[in-house]
C-alpha positions, 0 to 999 in steps of 0.5 A: 500500500502506498501513501499518496503525495500531498495535493499541494506538494512543494515542487520536487527537486530539479532533475539531477542528470545534467549535473552528474557524470555518465556513471552517476546518471546510470546509477541514479536511473537504476536507483529510481527504477528500483525504488518504484518497488517501494522501500526495500533493502535495495532502496535503503542501500541506494539511499546510503550510497547516494553521496558516493555515487552522485557526489556529496553536493548532490546527495540530498537531492538524489535521496529525495528523488529516490524517496519520492519514487518509492511512494513511502508511507509515513511508517516507511519514512520513520523506519528509514529515518531511524535506521539512517545516518545523519545525512539520510535522516536529513534527506527524509526531513527535506522530503516530508513536504513532498510526500506527506500531506498530513501530520502523520510524520511529525514524530520524525520532526520532533525527534530531530528537534530533540537532537543537538545536530544543527544540520538536523535541526535546520532540516526539521524546520522546513515547510512540513514543520511550518504547516504541522508543528504545534505552536508550543513545539515550534516556539521551543524550536526557535529558541533552540535555534538561537541557543545553538546558533542555527540561523533563523533565515532557514526556518520556513514561514518564520515571519508568518508563524511569528507574527503577533505571537505574544507568547513567543515574544515573552519567551524571547524576552526571557531568553535575552534577559537570562543571557544578559544576566549571565554576561553572554551576548544576545544573538542578533537573530533574537532581535529579528524574530522579536520584531516579527512578533510585533502585532502592529507590524504589517502581516507578511504576505502568504508564503509561496508553495515550495522552498525549504531544504537544500532547494530553497528557503521560506522565511 
């Protein structure tokens, strides 16, 4: 049984073939053909091999294309995520808005937000989290970005979700006061996010579908 892609899915990554060597193109074609059988051990092997076969700059996109070809269920994605390396987990997070319409895959996002891996934290706060993550968890994720130094420019729909959020403004003010009392600098990004919470500011325009991950950003 397959899980259909969202009807308003974000655009899939551009075809990698023009950027790959002939052997890498042949490998990707084989991997995509095999992925049509679903998430099999061979598909998982191809996900693991993507960096070696296609080169590290193209690995995330190759993995997303393989996952899309497999039409995985949320359970499939969860299994791949927990079995995978940090790089494979990041690809799963980037693939979520392409593959899952509802909140079923939120446990994967929540797991990534609990880690101290800043790459996973960045990937977790893409368009899927912007659509589905609860306000409470989203606010704490923003604070974690500030604490770990993850740039908030990579947070999908940041302006839209922060606009008029009085509770986020309170949390940011408390965080800034704690940093100041400890003699530590307040991150510049904190002031940026705090300004976005102003209810008197003009609301941001609707964010376009797409963006996020290694193929663009929403903010």
